[in-house]
C-alpha positions in Angstrom: 41.1 -25.5 38.5 41.3 -22.2 40.4 38.0 -21.0 38.3 40.3 -18.3 36.6 40.5 -18.1 33.0 43.8 -16.1 31.8 44.8 -15.7 28.2 47.8 -14.3 27.3 48.3 -13.1 23.9 51.5 -12.3 22.0 50.3 -10.0 19.9 47.3 -8.2 22.1 48.3 -8.5 26.3 46.7 -10.5 28.9 43.2 -11.1 29.9 41.9 -12.5 33.2 38.8 -13.1 34.3 37.0 -15.3 36.6 35.2 -18.6 35.3 31.8 -17.3 37.2 31.7 -13.8 35.1 32.1 -15.4 31.7 31.1 -12.4 29.5 31.8 -10.8 26.3 34.3 -8.3 27.4 33.9 -4.3 26.2 38.1 -3.9 26.2 40.7 -6.5 25.1 37.6 -7.6 22.6 40.3 -10.0 21.0 39.9 -12.4 23.9 36.2 -12.5 23.1 37.0 -15.0 20.2 38.5 -17.4 23.3 36.0 -16.4 25.8 32.9 -17.2 23.7 34.3 -20.7 22.5 34.3 -21.2 26.3 30.7 -20.5 26.9 29.7 -22.5 24.3 31.7 -25.9 25.2 30.3 -25.3 28.4 26.9 -25.2 27.2 27.9 -28.5 25.8 28.9 -30.0 28.5 32.5 -29.6 28.7 33.6 -29.7 31.8 36.1 -26.1 32.0 37.3 -25.8 35.4 39.1 -22.8 34.6 43.1 -22.4 32.8 45.8 -20.5 31.7 46.9 -20.4 28.2 49.4 -18.9 26.1 48.6 -17.7 22.6 50.5 -16.9 19.6 50.6 -17.5 15.5 51.6 -16.1 12.2 48.4 -15.8 10.6 47.8 -12.3 9.6 45.0 -10.5 11.4 42.6 -8.4 9.6 43.4 -9.6 6.2 41.1 -12.0 5.3 42.8 -15.0 6.2 40.5 -16.5 8.9 42.9 -15.8 11.9 39.6 -15.5 14.0 38.4 -19.0 13.1 42.2 -20.4 13.5 42.3 -18.9 17.0 38.3 -20.2 18.0 39.4 -23.6 17.4 42.7 -23.6 18.8 40.9 -22.6 21.7 38.7 -25.6 21.4 40.9 -28.0 20.5 42.9 -27.0 23.3 39.7 -27.0 26.0 38.7 -30.4 24.5 42.5 -31.9 25.6 42.3 -30.2 29.0 38.7 -31.2 29.8 38.1 -34.0 27.5 34.7 -34.6 26.4 33.1 -36.0 23.0 32.2 -33.8 20.2 31.7 -34.2 16.4 34.1 -31.7 14.4 31.3 -30.4 12.9 29.8 -29.5 15.9 32.9 -28.1 17.5 32.9 -25.9 14.3 29.3 -24.7 14.9 30.3 -24.0 18.6 33.3 -21.6 16.9 30.7 -20.1 15.0 28.2 -19.6 18.0 31.1 -18.0 19.4 31.7 -15.5 17.3 27.6 -14.4 16.7 27.3 -14.5 20.7 30.6 -12.9 21.9 31.7 -11.0 19.0 28.7 -9.7 17.1 30.1 -11.1 13.7 27.0 -13.2 12.0 29.6 -14.8 10.4 28.9 -18.3 8.4 30.4 -21.4 9.0 33.0 -21.9 6.3 36.4 -20.8 7.6 35.8 -23.1 10.6 34.6 -26.1 8.5 38.0 -25.5 6.3 40.0 -25.1 9.2 39.2 -28.5 10.7 38.6 -30.8 7.6 41.2 -29.2 5.5 43.6 -31.7 3.9 46.7 -31.5 2.5 46.9 -30.6 -1.5 43.3 -30.1 -1.5 40.4 -27.8 -1.9 37.1 -28.4 0.6 33.8 -28.1 -0.7 30.9 -27.5 1.9 27.5 -27.0 1.4 26.2 -24.9 4.3 22.6 -26.4 3.6 23.0 -30.6 3.5 26.5 -30.5 5.6 28.0 -32.3 2.8 31.5 -32.0 2.8 34.4 -33.3 0.5 37.9 -32.4 -0.9 39.0 -32.3 -4.5 42.8 -32.9 -5.4 44.5 -29.0 -6.3 46.6 -29.6 -9.2 50.1 -29.8 -8.5 51.5 -27.9 -11.5 49.6 -24.5 -9.6 50.0 -22.3 -6.8 48.9 -19.7 -5.1 49.7 -16.3 -3.7 48.4 -14.2 -1.1 48.8 -10.3 -1.3 47.7 -8.1 1.3 46.4 -4.9 0.5 47.6 -2.7 3.5 44.0 -1.9 4.4 42.8 -3.9 7.5 39.6 -5.1 7.7 37.2 -4.9 11.0 34.0 -7.2 10.0 32.7 -5.9 13.8 32.5 -2.5 12.2 29.1 -3.4 10.5 29.4 -3.7 6.8 29.7 -7.4 6.6 26.3 -7.6 8.8 25.0 -5.2 6.6 25.6 -7.4 3.8 24.4 -10.2 5.5 21.0 -8.6 5.8 20.9 -7.2 2.4 21.1 -11.2 1.1 18.4 -12.0 3.3 16.3 -9.2 2.1 17.0 -10.4 -1.4 15.6 -13.6 -1.0 12.7 -12.6 0.8 12.0 -10.1 -2.3 12.2 -13.2 -4.5 10.0 -15.4 -2.6 12.9 -18.0 -1.8 14.4 -19.4 1.4 18.0 -18.5 0.2 19.5 -17.0 -2.8 20.4 -20.6 -3.7 17.2 -21.1 -4.9 17.2 -18.7 -7.4 18.7 -19.7 -10.8 20.9 -17.3 -12.9 18.6 -17.2 -15.9 15.7 -16.8 -13.2 17.3 -13.8 -11.6 17.9 -12.4 -15.0 14.4 -12.3 -15.4 13.0 -10.2 -12.6 13.3 -6.5 -13.9 10.9 -5.2 -11.1 13.6 -5.9 -8.6 15.1 -2.7 -6.7 18.9 -1.8 -8.3 20.8 -2.6 -5.0 18.4 -6.3 -4.5 19.8 -7.2 -7.9 23.1 -6.6 -7.6 23.2 -8.3 -3.9 21.1 -11.3 -5.3 23.4 -11.3 -8.8 26.7 -12.1 -6.8 25.5 -14.3 -4.5 23.6 -16.2 -6.8 26.6 -16.4 -9.2 29.2 -17.5 -6.6 27.2 -20.2 -5.7 27.2 -21.6 -9.2 31.1 -20.7 -9.7 31.2 -22.8 -6.9 29.7 -26.0 -8.4 31.7 -25.2 -11.6 35.2 -24.7 -9.9 34.4 -28.3 -8.7 34.2 -29.6 -11.7 37.1 -27.7 -13.3 39.6 -28.6 -10.2 38.7 -32.3 -11.4 39.3 -31.7 -14.8 42.9 -30.1 -13.5 41.4 -27.0 -15.8 44.0 -23.9 -14.3 42.9 -21.9 -17.1 39.3 -22.2 -16.4 39.7 -22.2 -12.6 41.6 -18.5 -13.2 38.8 -17.4 -15.4 36.2 -18.0 -12.4 38.2 -16.2 -10.0 38.6 -13.1 -12.3 34.7 -13.2 -12.8 34.3 -13.5 -8.9 36.1 -10.3 -8.2 34.7 -8.7 -10.9 31.2 -9.7 -9.5 32.7 -8.4 -6.0 33.2 -5.2 -7.1 30.6 -4.4 -9.1 27.4 -6.3 -7.5 28.4 -6.7 -3.9 30.8 -4.0 -3.5 33.1 -5.5 -0.9 36.0 -4.4 -2.4 38.4 -1.8 -2.1 40.6 0.5 -4.5 43.5 -1.5 -3.1 42.4 -4.7 -3.8 41.1 -4.0 -7.2 44.9 -2.9 -7.9 46.3 -5.7 -6.5 44.1 -8.3 -8.7 44.3 -5.4 -11.8 48.0 -6.1 -11.5 48.5 -10.0 -11.0 46.0 -10.5 -13.5 48.6 -8.8 -15.8 51.5 -11.1 -15.1 52.8 -13.8 -17.1 52.2 -16.9 -15.9 48.8 -15.7 -13.8 45.8 -17.3 -14.9 43.3 -15.7 -12.4 42.8 -13.4 -9.2 39.9 -12.3 -6.7 40.1 -10.8 -3.0 39.7 -13.4 -0.4 37.7 -13.9 2.7 34.8 -11.3 3.2 36.5 -8.3 1.3 36.4 -4.7 2.7 40.2 -4.3 2.6 42.6 -7.5 3.7 44.3 -9.5 0.8 43.8 -11.2 -2.5 44.7 -14.7 -3.8 46.0 -15.1 -6.9 46.1 -18.4 -9.0 49.1 -19.0 -11.4 51.6 -21.8 -12.4 53.6 -23.4 -10.2 56.9 -22.6 -12.2 57.8 -19.2 -11.6 55.5 -18.2 -8.2 58.2 -17.0 -6.8 59.2 -14.3 -9.5 55.5 -13.1 -9.7 55.1 -13.2 -6.2 57.7 -10.6 -6.4 57.0 -8.7 -9.4 53.1 -8.1 -7.4 54.8 -6.8 -4.8 57.2 -4.1 -6.3 54.3 -3.2 -8.9 51.9 -2.3 -6.2 54.2 -0.7 -4.1 55.2 1.3 -6.6 51.5 2.7 -7.7 50.0 2.4 -4.4 53.0 3.4 -2.1 52.4 0.4 0.3 54.8 -2.2 0.6 52.7 -5.3 0.7 53.3 -9.2 2.5 53.0 -11.6 -0.4 53.2 -15.3 0.4 53.5 -18.2 -1.9 51.2 -20.7 -0.6 50.7 -24.3 -0.3 47.3 -26.1 0.8 47.9 -27.7 4.6 46.2 -30.1 6.5 43.4 -29.1 8.9 43.9 -28.3 13.0 45.7 -30.7 14.6 46.6 -30.8 18.3 
């Protein structure tokens, strides 16, 4: 209650700032994720009067695994425990999204925050950003996911992510629709008048939207083979059309796709470096992970961190 915000990160150091001077920092920018959440919660009527916090975690940073959303939500739930106020879960997620927009400068979507809050063990989460419909779909128990770091970190605040967002808005304007989800692939294919860049960006986003709906049906049917094919299609579109892949990510995906027991692979997160996710048969998953690591190290000179993962429940306090 001393009117001071003090955040000590095990990985990045310590920041201290008076609540009355709350603002984005030009140094210690890692703290802006948390400070932005403080600002948004205050604007929602949360009676924050100052706090001291210790922060640590094991979510790899800068590899497309939503560490920023994890930090934001941890901050939000911690503050709502200290300074109680009733907020709906989706309202909390949106506050975290706004924090990243305003204090970090990344025009992120809402998916990461929603998944972190609404996650359910051993289920995939579907989120419609327009209708705000959220539901979960069981993940087949005979399948596993492998995350592999490429060794190339990414920083979305550097501009490529925001540029892609601008390009997709430009594509929607060129097509005369509110959003690219309002275009079908068949209609897009007939638009030969579009500039090449606009066409490729739109092709990726429209295709991804359609792949999400197909993935829901495949998960409901327990069709891992079909789901893996969608993942392969997704990565190829990222590489060719959205250009958010990297040589390292492409190499990881290519190696994974050739391993016995692997059903599909793609980059995860926003791309521009980071990690890949591989869908495989649960039996033998650890051997697949080991082989992926060895072959990538041999071909790239980088020893990746590779994890066989389960699907956990959402954020709790």
